[in-house]
Structures are given as structure tokens and as C-alpha cells.
ZAMAR-197677 format. One record per atom (N, C-alpha, C): residue in one letter; chain; x negated, y negated, z negated; atom name. Coordinates in nm, 4 decimals, padded with zeros to 6 digits. Layout:
N
{res=a | chain=A | c1=X | c2=Y | c3=Z | atom=CA} .
...
END
This chain:
74
{res=x | chain=A | c1=-00.0947 | c2=00.0974 | c3=00.0111 | atom=N} .
{res=x | chain=A | c1=00.0206 | c2=-00.0164 | c3=00.0069 | atom=CA} .
{res=x | chain=A | c1=-00.0836 | c2=-00.1111 | c3=00.0103 | atom=C} .
{res=x | chain=A | c1=-00.2106 | c2=-00.1180 | c3=-00.0581 | atom=N} .
{res=x | chain=A | c1=-00.2928 | c2=-00.2196 | c3=-00.0664 | atom=CA} .
{res=x | chain=A | c1=-00.3246 | c2=-00.2473 | c3=00.0779 | atom=C} .
{res=x | chain=A | c1=-00.3749 | c2=-00.1555 | c3=00.1677 | atom=N} .
{res=x | chain=A | c1=-00.4097 | c2=-00.1762 | c3=00.2851 | atom=CA} .
{res=x | chain=A | c1=-00.2867 | c2=-00.2674 | c3=00.3962 | atom=C} .
{res=x | chain=A | c1=-00.1730 | c2=-00.2455 | c3=00.3478 | atom=N} .
{res=x | chain=A | c1=-00.0690 | c2=-00.2831 | c3=00.3979 | atom=CA} .
{res=x | chain=A | c1=-00.0667 | c2=-00.4596 | c3=00.3686 | atom=C} .
{res=x | chain=A | c1=-00.0831 | c2=-00.4731 | c3=00.2622 | atom=N} .
{res=x | chain=A | c1=-00.0763 | c2=-00.6176 | c3=00.1932 | atom=CA} .
{res=x | chain=A | c1=-00.1875 | c2=-00.6900 | c3=00.2487 | atom=C} .
{res=x | chain=A | c1=-00.3068 | c2=-00.6415 | c3=00.2519 | atom=N} .
{res=x | chain=A | c1=-00.4223 | c2=-00.6707 | c3=00.2676 | atom=CA} .
{res=x | chain=A | c1=-00.4189 | c2=-00.7086 | c3=00.4608 | atom=C} .
{res=x | chain=A | c1=-00.3663 | c2=-00.6484 | c3=00.5284 | atom=N} .
{res=x | chain=A | c1=-00.3283 | c2=-00.6664 | c3=00.6648 | atom=CA} .
{res=x | chain=A | c1=-00.2451 | c2=-00.7500 | c3=00.6853 | atom=C} .
{res=x | chain=A | c1=-00.1580 | c2=-00.7685 | c3=00.6160 | atom=N} .
{res=x | chain=A | c1=-00.0163 | c2=-00.8948 | c3=00.6127 | atom=CA} .
{res=x | chain=A | c1=-00.0873 | c2=-01.0310 | c3=00.5836 | atom=C} .
{res=x | chain=A | c1=-00.1851 | c2=-01.0085 | c3=00.4711 | atom=N} .
{res=x | chain=A | c1=-00.2158 | c2=-01.1548 | c3=00.4367 | atom=CA} .
{res=x | chain=A | c1=-00.3318 | c2=-01.1743 | c3=00.5279 | atom=C} .
{res=x | chain=A | c1=-00.3829 | c2=-01.1165 | c3=00.6122 | atom=N} .
{res=x | chain=A | c1=-00.5245 | c2=-01.1545 | c3=00.6920 | atom=CA} .
{res=x | chain=A | c1=-00.4534 | c2=-01.2335 | c3=00.7783 | atom=C} .
{res=x | chain=A | c1=-00.5456 | c2=-01.3285 | c3=00.7926 | atom=N} .
{res=x | chain=A | c1=-00.5020 | c2=-01.4695 | c3=00.9042 | atom=CA} .
{res=x | chain=A | c1=-00.6021 | c2=-01.4690 | c3=01.0099 | atom=C} .
{res=x | chain=A | c1=-00.7093 | c2=-01.3631 | c3=01.0227 | atom=N} .
{res=x | chain=A | c1=-00.8248 | c2=-01.3262 | c3=01.1503 | atom=CA} .
{res=x | chain=A | c1=-00.7180 | c2=-01.3319 | c3=01.2789 | atom=C} .
{res=x | chain=A | c1=-00.7460 | c2=-01.3885 | c3=01.3533 | atom=N} .
{res=x | chain=A | c1=-00.6564 | c2=-01.3681 | c3=01.5026 | atom=CA} .
{res=x | chain=A | c1=-00.5737 | c2=-01.4420 | c3=01.5091 | atom=C} .
{res=x | chain=A | c1=-00.5353 | c2=-01.5296 | c3=01.3975 | atom=N} .
{res=x | chain=A | c1=-00.4165 | c2=-01.6116 | c3=01.4192 | atom=CA} .
{res=x | chain=A | c1=-00.4223 | c2=-01.7350 | c3=01.5077 | atom=C} .
{res=x | chain=A | c1=-00.5495 | c2=-01.8017 | c3=01.5387 | atom=N} .
{res=x | chain=A | c1=-00.5683 | c2=-01.8578 | c3=01.6399 | atom=CA} .
{res=x | chain=A | c1=-00.5474 | c2=-01.8266 | c3=01.7845 | atom=C} .
{res=x | chain=A | c1=-00.6158 | c2=-01.6948 | c3=01.8271 | atom=N} .
{res=x | chain=A | c1=-00.5795 | c2=-01.6151 | c3=01.9282 | atom=CA} .
{res=x | chain=A | c1=-00.4548 | c2=-01.6075 | c3=01.9644 | atom=C} .
{res=x | chain=A | c1=-00.3481 | c2=-01.5871 | c3=01.8731 | atom=N} .
{res=x | chain=A | c1=-00.2137 | c2=-01.5625 | c3=01.8860 | atom=CA} .
{res=x | chain=A | c1=-00.1613 | c2=-01.6990 | c3=01.9412 | atom=C} .
{res=x | chain=A | c1=-00.2082 | c2=-01.8191 | c3=01.8443 | atom=N} .
{res=x | chain=A | c1=-00.1436 | c2=-01.9753 | c3=01.9032 | atom=CA} .
{res=x | chain=A | c1=-00.1958 | c2=-01.9786 | c3=02.0600 | atom=C} .
{res=x | chain=A | c1=-00.2986 | c2=-01.9544 | c3=02.0656 | atom=N} .
{res=x | chain=A | c1=-00.3496 | c2=-01.9830 | c3=02.2220 | atom=CA} .
{res=x | chain=A | c1=-00.2745 | c2=-01.8981 | c3=02.3202 | atom=C} .
{res=x | chain=A | c1=-00.2433 | c2=-01.7760 | c3=02.3051 | atom=N} .
{res=x | chain=A | c1=-00.1676 | c2=-01.7136 | c3=02.3776 | atom=CA} .
{res=x | chain=A | c1=-00.0725 | c2=-01.7373 | c3=02.3920 | atom=C} .
{res=x | chain=A | c1=00.0347 | c2=-01.7855 | c3=02.2916 | atom=N} .
{res=x | chain=A | c1=00.1418 | c2=-01.8689 | c3=02.3125 | atom=CA} .
{res=x | chain=A | c1=00.1556 | c2=-02.0014 | c3=02.3781 | atom=C} .
{res=x | chain=A | c1=00.0449 | c2=-02.0925 | c3=02.3300 | atom=N} .
{res=x | chain=A | c1=00.0295 | c2=-02.2029 | c3=02.4121 | atom=CA} .
{res=x | chain=A | c1=00.0126 | c2=-02.1894 | c3=02.5580 | atom=C} .
{res=x | chain=A | c1=-00.0848 | c2=-02.0805 | c3=02.6027 | atom=N} .
{res=x | chain=A | c1=-00.1082 | c2=-02.0686 | c3=02.7499 | atom=CA} .
{res=x | chain=A | c1=00.0062 | c2=-01.9905 | c3=02.7988 | atom=C} .
{res=x | chain=A | c1=00.0864 | c2=-01.9435 | c3=02.7475 | atom=N} .
{res=x | chain=A | c1=00.2070 | c2=-01.8842 | c3=02.8047 | atom=CA} .
{res=x | chain=A | c1=00.3081 | c2=-01.9934 | c3=02.8261 | atom=C} .
{res=x | chain=A | c1=00.3165 | c2=-02.0914 | c3=02.7465 | atom=N} .
{res=x | chain=A | c1=00.4054 | c2=-02.1931 | c3=02.7619 | atom=CA} .
{res=x | chain=A | c1=00.4156 | c2=-02.2969 | c3=02.8737 | atom=C} .
{res=x | chain=A | c1=00.2386 | c2=-02.3313 | c3=02.8704 | atom=N} .
{res=x | chain=A | c1=00.1882 | c2=-02.3840 | c3=02.9701 | atom=CA} .
{res=x | chain=A | c1=00.2135 | c2=-02.3382 | c3=03.1337 | atom=C} .
{res=x | chain=A | c1=00.2025 | c2=-02.2016 | c3=03.1242 | atom=N} .
{res=x | chain=A | c1=00.1897 | c2=-02.1150 | c3=03.2692 | atom=CA} .
{res=x | chain=A | c1=00.3906 | c2=-02.1620 | c3=03.2831 | atom=C} .
{res=x | chain=A | c1=00.4261 | c2=-02.1349 | c3=03.1886 | atom=N} .
{res=x | chain=A | c1=00.5681 | c2=-02.1201 | c3=03.2381 | atom=CA} .
{res=x | chain=A | c1=00.6395 | c2=-02.2761 | c3=03.2636 | atom=C} .
{res=x | chain=A | c1=00.5932 | c2=-02.3634 | c3=03.1884 | atom=N} .
{res=x | chain=A | c1=00.6117 | c2=-02.5117 | c3=03.2531 | atom=CA} .
{res=x | chain=A | c1=00.5643 | c2=-02.5210 | c3=03.3714 | atom=C} .
{res=x | chain=A | c1=00.4444 | c2=-02.5119 | c3=03.4233 | atom=N} .
{res=x | chain=A | c1=00.3802 | c2=-02.5058 | c3=03.5671 | atom=CA} .
{res=x | chain=A | c1=00.4843 | c2=-02.4234 | c3=03.6937 | atom=C} .
{res=x | chain=A | c1=00.5281 | c2=-02.3051 | c3=03.6253 | atom=N} .
{res=x | chain=A | c1=00.6332 | c2=-02.2514 | c3=03.7167 | atom=CA} .
{res=x | chain=A | c1=00.7610 | c2=-02.3067 | c3=03.7333 | atom=C} .
{res=x | chain=A | c1=00.8007 | c2=-02.3711 | c3=03.6290 | atom=N} .
{res=x | chain=A | c1=00.9530 | c2=-02.4476 | c3=03.6056 | atom=CA} .
{res=x | chain=A | c1=00.9034 | c2=-02.5456 | c3=03.7028 | atom=C} .
{res=x | chain=A | c1=00.8189 | c2=-02.6299 | c3=03.6716 | atom=N} .
{res=x | chain=A | c1=00.7772 | c2=-02.7321 | c3=03.7697 | atom=CA} .
{res=x | chain=A | c1=00.7683 | c2=-02.7379 | c3=03.9301 | atom=C} .
{res=x | chain=A | c1=00.6990 | c2=-02.6438 | c3=03.9413 | atom=N} .
{res=x | chain=A | c1=00.6895 | c2=-02.5871 | c3=04.0890 | atom=CA} .
{res=x | chain=A | c1=00.8171 | c2=-02.5265 | c3=04.1698 | atom=C} .
{res=x | chain=A | c1=00.9349 | c2=-02.4688 | c3=04.0507 | atom=N} .
{res=x | chain=A | c1=01.0432 | c2=-02.4154 | c3=04.1109 | atom=CA} .
{res=x | chain=A | c1=01.1271 | c2=-02.5549 | c3=04.1339 | atom=C} .
{res=x | chain=A | c1=01.1139 | c2=-02.6599 | c3=04.0756 | atom=N} .
{res=x | chain=A | c1=01.1825 | c2=-02.7924 | c3=04.1306 | atom=CA} .
{res=x | chain=A | c1=01.1090 | c2=-02.8628 | c3=04.2307 | atom=C} .
{res=x | chain=A | c1=01.0408 | c2=-02.8743 | c3=04.2087 | atom=N} .
{res=x | chain=A | c1=00.9498 | c2=-02.9382 | c3=04.3409 | atom=CA} .
{res=x | chain=A | c1=00.9286 | c2=-02.8755 | c3=04.4728 | atom=C} .
{res=x | chain=A | c1=00.9090 | c2=-02.7499 | c3=04.4840 | atom=N} .
{res=x | chain=A | c1=00.9374 | c2=-02.6668 | c3=04.5712 | atom=CA} .
{res=x | chain=A | c1=00.9784 | c2=-02.6897 | c3=04.7308 | atom=C} .
{res=x | chain=A | c1=01.1240 | c2=-02.7379 | c3=04.6811 | atom=N} .
{res=x | chain=A | c1=01.2060 | c2=-02.7753 | c3=04.8222 | atom=CA} .
{res=x | chain=A | c1=01.1528 | c2=-02.9079 | c3=04.9090 | atom=C} .
{res=x | chain=A | c1=01.0983 | c2=-02.9984 | c3=04.7855 | atom=N} .
{res=x | chain=A | c1=01.0840 | c2=-03.1299 | c3=04.8544 | atom=CA} .
{res=x | chain=A | c1=00.9134 | c2=-03.1390 | c3=04.9135 | atom=C} .
{res=x | chain=A | c1=00.8558 | c2=-03.0518 | c3=04.8489 | atom=N} .
{res=x | chain=A | c1=00.7522 | c2=-03.0563 | c3=04.9035 | atom=CA} .
{res=x | chain=A | c1=00.7135 | c2=-02.9847 | c3=05.0176 | atom=C} .
{res=x | chain=A | c1=00.8438 | c2=-02.8897 | c3=05.0557 | atom=N} .
{res=x | chain=A | c1=00.8442 | c2=-02.8024 | c3=05.1813 | atom=CA} .
{res=x | chain=A | c1=00.9130 | c2=-02.8716 | c3=05.3161 | atom=C} .
{res=x | chain=A | c1=00.9620 | c2=-02.9836 | c3=05.2343 | atom=N} .
{res=x | chain=A | c1=01.0643 | c2=-03.0799 | c3=05.3261 | atom=CA} .
{res=x | chain=A | c1=00.9196 | c2=-03.1679 | c3=05.3915 | atom=C} .
{res=x | chain=A | c1=00.8794 | c2=-03.2208 | c3=05.3268 | atom=N} .
{res=x | chain=A | c1=00.7563 | c2=-03.3155 | c3=05.3410 | atom=CA} .
{res=x | chain=A | c1=00.6451 | c2=-03.2655 | c3=05.4109 | atom=C} .
{res=x | chain=A | c1=00.6067 | c2=-03.1346 | c3=05.3633 | atom=N} .
{res=x | chain=A | c1=00.5467 | c2=-03.0661 | c3=05.4797 | atom=CA} .
{res=x | chain=A | c1=00.5808 | c2=-03.0496 | c3=05.6252 | atom=C} .
{res=x | chain=A | c1=00.7275 | c2=-03.0220 | c3=05.6220 | atom=N} .
{res=x | chain=A | c1=00.7895 | c2=-03.0090 | c3=05.7641 | atom=CA} .
{res=x | chain=A | c1=00.7801 | c2=-03.1528 | c3=05.8512 | atom=C} .
{res=x | chain=A | c1=00.7850 | c2=-03.2759 | c3=05.7787 | atom=N} .
{res=x | chain=A | c1=00.8149 | c2=-03.4007 | c3=05.8596 | atom=CA} .
{res=x | chain=A | c1=00.6604 | c2=-03.4221 | c3=05.8835 | atom=C} .
{res=x | chain=A | c1=00.5643 | c2=-03.3879 | c3=05.8058 | atom=N} .
{res=x | chain=A | c1=00.3902 | c2=-03.3845 | c3=05.8484 | atom=CA} .
{res=x | chain=A | c1=00.3973 | c2=-03.3167 | c3=05.9951 | atom=C} .
{res=x | chain=A | c1=00.4137 | c2=-03.1669 | c3=05.9700 | atom=N} .
{res=x | chain=A | c1=00.4094 | c2=-03.1200 | c3=06.0620 | atom=CA} .
{res=x | chain=A | c1=00.4683 | c2=-03.1743 | c3=06.1978 | atom=C} .
{res=x | chain=A | c1=00.5841 | c2=-03.2043 | c3=06.2031 | atom=N} .
{res=x | chain=A | c1=00.6358 | c2=-03.2763 | c3=06.2970 | atom=CA} .
{res=x | chain=A | c1=00.5850 | c2=-03.3743 | c3=06.3432 | atom=C} .
{res=x | chain=A | c1=00.5491 | c2=-03.4458 | c3=06.2711 | atom=N} .
{res=x | chain=A | c1=00.4780 | c2=-03.5986 | c3=06.3212 | atom=CA} .
{res=x | chain=A | c1=00.3397 | c2=-03.5686 | c3=06.3663 | atom=C} .
{res=x | chain=A | c1=00.2712 | c2=-03.4855 | c3=06.3366 | atom=N} .
{res=x | chain=A | c1=00.1455 | c2=-03.4489 | c3=06.3815 | atom=CA} .
{res=x | chain=A | c1=00.1080 | c2=-03.3712 | c3=06.4937 | atom=C} .
{res=x | chain=A | c1=00.2528 | c2=-03.2849 | c3=06.5229 | atom=N} .
{res=x | chain=A | c1=00.2367 | c2=-03.2086 | c3=06.6259 | atom=CA} .
{res=x | chain=A | c1=00.2722 | c2=-03.2854 | c3=06.7490 | atom=C} .
{res=x | chain=A | c1=00.3161 | c2=-03.4070 | c3=06.7596 | atom=N} .
{res=x | chain=A | c1=00.3346 | c2=-03.5016 | c3=06.8834 | atom=CA} .
{res=x | chain=A | c1=00.1853 | c2=-03.5686 | c3=06.9258 | atom=C} .
{res=x | chain=A | c1=00.0984 | c2=-03.5591 | c3=06.8115 | atom=N} .
{res=x | chain=A | c1=-00.0298 | c2=-03.6395 | c3=06.8531 | atom=CA} .
{res=x | chain=A | c1=-00.1095 | c2=-03.5389 | c3=06.9452 | atom=C} .
{res=x | chain=A | c1=-00.1711 | c2=-03.6189 | c3=07.0541 | atom=N} .
{res=x | chain=A | c1=-00.2513 | c2=-03.5607 | c3=07.1251 | atom=CA} .
{res=x | chain=A | c1=-00.3740 | c2=-03.5875 | c3=07.0978 | atom=C} .
{res=x | chain=A | c1=-00.4980 | c2=-03.5257 | c3=07.0811 | atom=N} .
{res=x | chain=A | c1=-00.6279 | c2=-03.5223 | c3=07.0411 | atom=CA} .
{res=x | chain=A | c1=-00.6947 | c2=-03.4983 | c3=07.1298 | atom=C} .
{res=x | chain=A | c1=-00.8086 | c2=-03.6286 | c3=07.1827 | atom=N} .
{res=x | chain=A | c1=-00.8529 | c2=-03.6430 | c3=07.2943 | atom=CA} .
{res=x | chain=A | c1=-00.9873 | c2=-03.5838 | c3=07.2592 | atom=C} .
{res=x | chain=A | c1=-01.0656 | c2=-03.5289 | c3=07.3238 | atom=N} .
{res=x | chain=A | c1=-01.1918 | c2=-03.4609 | c3=07.3538 | atom=CA} .
{res=x | chain=A | c1=-01.3245 | c2=-03.4984 | c3=07.3793 | atom=C} .
{res=x | chain=A | c1=-01.2944 | c2=-03.6089 | c3=07.4740 | atom=N} .
{res=x | chain=A | c1=-01.3681 | c2=-03.6998 | c3=07.5409 | atom=CA} .
{res=x | chain=A | c1=-01.3509 | c2=-03.8496 | c3=07.5018 | atom=C} .
{res=x | chain=A | c1=-01.4469 | c2=-03.9373 | c3=07.5502 | atom=N} .
{res=x | chain=A | c1=-01.4102 | c2=-04.0513 | c3=07.5383 | atom=CA} .
{res=x | chain=A | c1=-01.4301 | c2=-04.1343 | c3=07.6793 | atom=C} .
{res=x | chain=A | c1=-01.3724 | c2=-04.0693 | c3=07.7715 | atom=N} .
{res=x | chain=A | c1=-01.3273 | c2=-04.1203 | c3=07.8989 | atom=CA} .
{res=x | chain=A | c1=-01.2351 | c2=-04.2166 | c3=07.8883 | atom=C} .
{res=x | chain=A | c1=-01.1166 | c2=-04.1857 | c3=07.8587 | atom=N} .
{res=x | chain=A | c1=-00.9971 | c2=-04.2101 | c3=07.8511 | atom=CA} .
{res=x | chain=A | c1=-01.0159 | c2=-04.3564 | c3=07.7436 | atom=C} .
{res=x | chain=A | c1=-01.0954 | c2=-04.3517 | c3=07.6401 | atom=N} .
{res=x | chain=A | c1=-01.1237 | c2=-04.4496 | c3=07.5417 | atom=CA} .
{res=x | chain=A | c1=-01.1798 | c2=-04.5490 | c3=07.6141 | atom=C} .
{res=x | chain=A | c1=-01.2952 | c2=-04.5670 | c3=07.6850 | atom=N} .
{res=x | chain=A | c1=-01.3790 | c2=-04.6458 | c3=07.7539 | atom=CA} .
{res=x | chain=A | c1=-01.3066 | c2=-04.7268 | c3=07.8473 | atom=C} .
{res=x | chain=A | c1=-01.1898 | c2=-04.6767 | c3=07.9121 | atom=N} .
{res=x | chain=A | c1=-01.0749 | c2=-04.7324 | c3=08.0013 | atom=CA} .
{res=x | chain=A | c1=-00.9851 | c2=-04.7904 | c3=07.9152 | atom=C} .
{res=x | chain=A | c1=-00.9479 | c2=-04.7721 | c3=07.8451 | atom=N} .
{res=x | chain=A | c1=-00.8714 | c2=-04.8364 | c3=07.7311 | atom=CA} .
{res=x | chain=A | c1=-00.9679 | c2=-04.9833 | c3=07.6935 | atom=C} .
{res=x | chain=A | c1=-01.0787 | c2=-04.9303 | c3=07.6290 | atom=N} .
{res=x | chain=A | c1=-01.1426 | c2=-05.0470 | c3=07.5994 | atom=CA} .
{res=x | chain=A | c1=-01.1583 | c2=-05.1435 | c3=07.6835 | atom=C} .
{res=x | chain=A | c1=-01.1938 | c2=-05.1265 | c3=07.8195 | atom=N} .
{res=x | chain=A | c1=-01.2171 | c2=-05.1905 | c3=07.9193 | atom=CA} .
{res=x | chain=A | c1=-01.1044 | c2=-05.2842 | c3=07.9599 | atom=C} .
{res=x | chain=A | c1=-00.9766 | c2=-05.2010 | c3=07.9663 | atom=N} .
{res=x | chain=A | c1=-00.8510 | c2=-05.3013 | c3=07.9815 | atom=CA} .
{res=x | chain=A | c1=-00.8348 | c2=-05.3817 | c3=07.8409 | atom=C} .
{res=x | chain=A | c1=-00.8591 | c2=-05.3875 | c3=07.7429 | atom=N} .
{res=x | chain=A | c1=-00.8587 | c2=-05.4435 | c3=07.6292 | atom=CA} .
{res=x | chain=A | c1=-00.9452 | c2=-05.5743 | c3=07.6537 | atom=C} .
{res=x | chain=A | c1=-01.0440 | c2=-05.5498 | c3=07.7017 | atom=N} .
{res=x | chain=A | c1=-01.1610 | c2=-05.6805 | c3=07.7188 | atom=CA} .
{res=x | chain=A | c1=-01.1294 | c2=-05.7574 | c3=07.8524 | atom=C} .
{res=x | chain=A | c1=-01.0326 | c2=-05.7004 | c3=07.9178 | atom=N} .
{res=x | chain=A | c1=-01.0170 | c2=-05.8013 | c3=08.0430 | atom=CA} .
{res=x | chain=A | c1=-00.8957 | c2=-05.8830 | c3=08.0076 | atom=C} .
{res=x | chain=A | c1=-00.8150 | c2=-05.8369 | c3=07.9266 | atom=N} .
{res=x | chain=A | c1=-00.6878 | c2=-05.8973 | c3=07.8527 | atom=CA} .
{res=x | chain=A | c1=-00.7235 | c2=-06.0189 | c3=07.7791 | atom=C} .
END
């Protein structure tokens, strides 16, 4: 019976239990936030994708030089 009392009175490991609880709460809060924000982020990502898909990426400066020359003439 003394062993049981000693075990129940022993506080070693209490800090570990506190950290486990705090870590679990932090992970749970992060998951809850992501669940709330996910739809908005997906919508913004779709908007960005549609805006960027219409942009032409030029791989040479030939057209840029012609543009600069036209601007210099104006």
C-alpha cells in the first residue's frame, strides 16, 4: 500500500504531462484555424491562378527592345 501512496504522491513527470496537453491543444487549435481558413485560401489561390495564367512570359528581349524604341519615339 505504501508503494501506491508513494506513486500517487510522486510529481515527477507532471511537467511532461503538462507539455503534452499544451502541445495537443496547440495542434488542435492549428487544425481548427486551418479548417476555417481553408476555403478562403483556396478561393484566393484560384484567383491568383486565373490571373497568372493569362500572363505571357517572354523568353527574349527582342520585343522589349522594339517596345523601348517605340516609347523613345513618342
